[in-house]
C-alpha positions in Angstrom: -8.4 -11.0 11.0 -4.7 -10.6 10.8 -2.9 -7.9 12.8 0.7 -6.9 12.5 2.1 -4.6 15.2 4.4 -1.9 13.8 5.4 -0.1 17.1 3.9 1.2 20.3 1.6 3.6 18.4 0.8 1.9 15.1 -0.7 -1.4 14.0 -1.6 -2.9 10.7 -5.0 -4.5 10.9 -6.6 -6.4 8.0 -9.5 -4.3 6.7 -13.0 -5.7 7.6 -16.4 -4.7 6.1 -17.3 -2.7 9.3 -14.3 -0.4 8.5 -16.0 0.8 5.2 -17.6 3.9 6.8 -14.3 5.0 8.4 -12.3 4.2 5.2 -14.7 6.2 3.0 -14.6 9.2 5.4 -10.8 9.1 5.3 -10.7 9.0 1.5 -13.1 11.9 1.3 -11.1 14.0 3.8 -7.9 13.4 1.7 -9.5 13.2 -1.8 -7.7 16.2 -3.2 -4.2 15.0 -2.1 -4.8 11.4 -2.9 -6.2 12.1 -6.4 -3.0 13.7 -7.5 -1.3 10.3 -7.9 -3.9 7.6 -7.3 -6.5 7.1 -10.2 -8.8 4.9 -8.1 -9.8 7.9 -5.9 -12.2 9.1 -8.7 -14.0 5.8 -8.6 -14.4 5.6 -4.8 -17.3 8.0 -4.4 -19.6 6.2 -2.0 -19.3 4.2 1.2 -20.4 1.2 -0.9 -17.3 1.5 -3.1 -15.1 1.3 0.0 -17.1 -1.7 1.2 -16.6 -3.4 -2.2 -12.9 -2.8 -2.1 -12.6 -4.4 1.4 -14.7 -7.4 0.3 -12.6 -7.8 -2.8 -9.4 -7.7 -0.8 -10.8 -10.2 1.7 -11.6 -12.6 -1.1 -8.1 -12.1 -2.6 -6.5 -12.8 0.8 -8.5 -16.1 1.0 -7.1 -16.9 -2.5 -3.6 -15.7 -1.6 -3.6 -13.1 -4.3 -3.5 -9.9 -2.2 -4.1 -8.6 1.4 -5.1 -5.1 2.5 -4.5 -3.6 5.9 -5.7 -0.4 7.5 -2.9 1.6 9.2 -4.1 2.4 12.7 -2.1 5.1 14.4 -3.1 5.9 18.1 -6.2 3.8 17.5 -7.4 5.8 14.5 -7.5 4.6 10.9 -5.1 6.9 8.9 -4.2 5.0 5.8 -4.1 1.7 3.9 -1.2 -0.6 2.9 -1.4 -3.7 0.9 0.4 -6.5 -0.9 -1.1 -7.1 -4.4 -0.3 -8.7 -7.7 1.2 -11.8 -6.0 3.0 -14.0 -8.5 3.3 -17.4 -6.9 5.6 -18.8 -9.7 8.1 -16.0 -9.1 7.3 -15.6 -5.4 6.9 -11.9 -5.5 4.3 -9.2 -4.9 3.9 -5.5 -5.1 3.3 -3.2 -2.1 1.0 -0.2 -2.2 0.3 2.5 0.4 -1.4 5.8 1.1 -1.9 7.8 4.3 -4.0 10.8 5.4 -2.6 14.1 4.4 -2.0 15.3 8.0 0.0 12.1 8.8 2.4 12.3 5.9 6.1 12.9 6.7 5.9 11.3 10.2 7.5 8.0 9.2 4.3 6.0 9.7 4.2 4.6 6.2 8.0 3.8 6.2 7.6 1.9 9.5 4.4 0.2 8.2 6.2 -0.9 5.1 9.0 -2.4 7.2 6.5 -4.4 9.0 4.6 -5.6 6.0 7.8 -6.4 4.0 9.2 -8.3 6.9 5.9 -10.3 7.1 6.0 -10.9 3.3 9.5 -12.3 3.5 9.3 -14.3 6.8 5.7 -15.6 6.9 4.7 -15.7 3.2 8.2 -16.5 2.1 8.2 -14.2 -0.9 11.5 -13.8 -2.6 10.9 -10.2 -3.9 8.7 -7.2 -3.0 8.3 -4.4 -5.5 7.1 -0.8 -5.0 5.8 1.1 -8.0 4.9 4.8 -8.0 4.3 7.6 -10.5 7.6 9.2 -11.4 6.5 12.7 -10.2 5.4 11.3 -6.8 8.6 12.2 -5.0 7.2 11.7 -1.5 6.2 8.1 -2.2 9.5 7.5 -3.9 11.4 8.4 -0.7 10.0 5.4 1.2 11.7 2.6 -0.9 14.9 4.6 -0.9 14.9 4.8 2.9 14.2 1.1 3.1 17.2 0.2 0.8 15.2 -0.8 -2.3 17.0 -0.9 -5.6 15.7 1.2 -8.5 15.1 -1.3 -11.2 13.8 1.1 -13.9 11.1 3.2 -15.3 8.1 1.7 -17.1 7.3 4.4 -19.7 3.6 5.3 -20.0 2.6 2.2 -18.1 -0.3 3.8 -16.2 -3.0 6.3 -16.8 -3.8 9.1 -14.5 -6.7 11.5 -15.2 -6.6 10.6 -18.9 -2.9 11.0 -19.3 -0.3 8.3 -19.7 2.3 8.4 -16.9 5.7 6.8 -16.2 6.0 4.4 -13.3 9.2 3.8 -11.3 9.8 0.3 -10.2 11.9 -0.4 -7.0 12.7 -3.9 -5.8 13.9 -5.7 -2.7 15.0 -9.3 -2.5 14.6 -11.3 0.6 18.4 -12.0 0.7 19.0 -8.2 0.8 16.4 -7.3 3.5 18.1 -6.0 6.6 15.3 -5.1 9.0 
């Protein structure tokens, strides 16, 4: 199990099957907030769904296709951050994240992103990390801006959210430009 320390209060720990009950409880507690911008929330309706997600991400980590971490703040699971859609030919991946409603706005996700992006560039030797988010998700969009990402464009109607097509913003960071 891979662990990446973020700071004195926060650690990224690769999700394990035994984390499924905590993960599902957290999703349930934050369902209304998360659902606004994350379509997968509607399909995670049982603890078994959270377990399947963790098992899938463990298999993908073994295959070097993705890796998912729980964000542990003061010893408590409060969110998830992952690298996914690894493209080995282009040496790039996408980062995704979410955090409990009451932990938003405290810099936890920004610091967690710094740690995971640093790991992606130094240990995995990726050349590029992308962050994509629904255009209307301004809170999520502030994180790549704070980290110095470049806005690369808008993918029009490239995702579906609650039956509606939505635009996605693509932000990118190259290893040569990473300053943290």
